[in-house]
N, C-alpha and C positions, 0 to 999 in steps of 0.2 A: 430530307432528300440528298441523296449523294450526288455531289456535283457532276458527275458523269453522266447523270440521268438528264441534265439539263441542257447538254449540248446536242447539236442537230448534226445529221450526215451531209454531206454537199448536196445531195439531191433534194433533203429536207429544206436546207437554206436556199436553194435555187427556186424549189417550188413556193415557199413562202413569198420569195422575191417577185415571183411571176403573179402570184394571186394578188399582192399588194399593188403590182403596177396595173393589173386588170382592174381591180377595185376602184384605183384612183381614177383610170380612164372613165368608168362607167359614171363615177360621181361627177366628173368634169362634163361629161356629156349632159347629164341630168340637170347640172346647174345652167348650163348654155341654153338649153331648149326652154327653161323657166326664165331665164334672165332677157333673152331676144325679145320676146313678146312684151315683156315689162318696159324694156327699153325704148321699144317702139311706141308703147303707149304714153310713156314720158315724153318723148320727142313730140308726139302729136299734140299732147297738152301744153308743152311749152311753145310750139308754133302757136297755138290759138292764144295762148296768154300774150305772146309778143305782139301777136296781130291786134288784140283787143286794147293793149297799152298804148300801141302806136297810134290806133285811131282815135282814143282818147286824147292823147298828146296832141295829135294834129287839130282835132276840135278845140282843145282850149287855146292853141295858137291862132286859128280863124276867129274865136270869141276875141281874144285880147286884141287882134289886128282891127276887128269891126268896132270895138270900143274906142280905140285911139283915133279912128276915121271919123 
C-alpha cells in the first residue's frame, strides 16, 4: 500500500472521533446499567451479613456474661 492511501481527510478523522466518543458513551451507559443493580444487590447482602454477625456477636457476649454470673 502506498502511504498516501492510509491518510484520513479532516472530515474522516472528525467522523472517526465522533463515532469513537459515541461508542464509548454507549459502552459506559451499558456498564452503568448493569453495574448499579449488582452494586445494590451486593450492598443488600453486605447489610444482611453485618446484621447476622452483629447478632451472633451480641449472643456470644450475652452467653459469656451469663456464664460469669
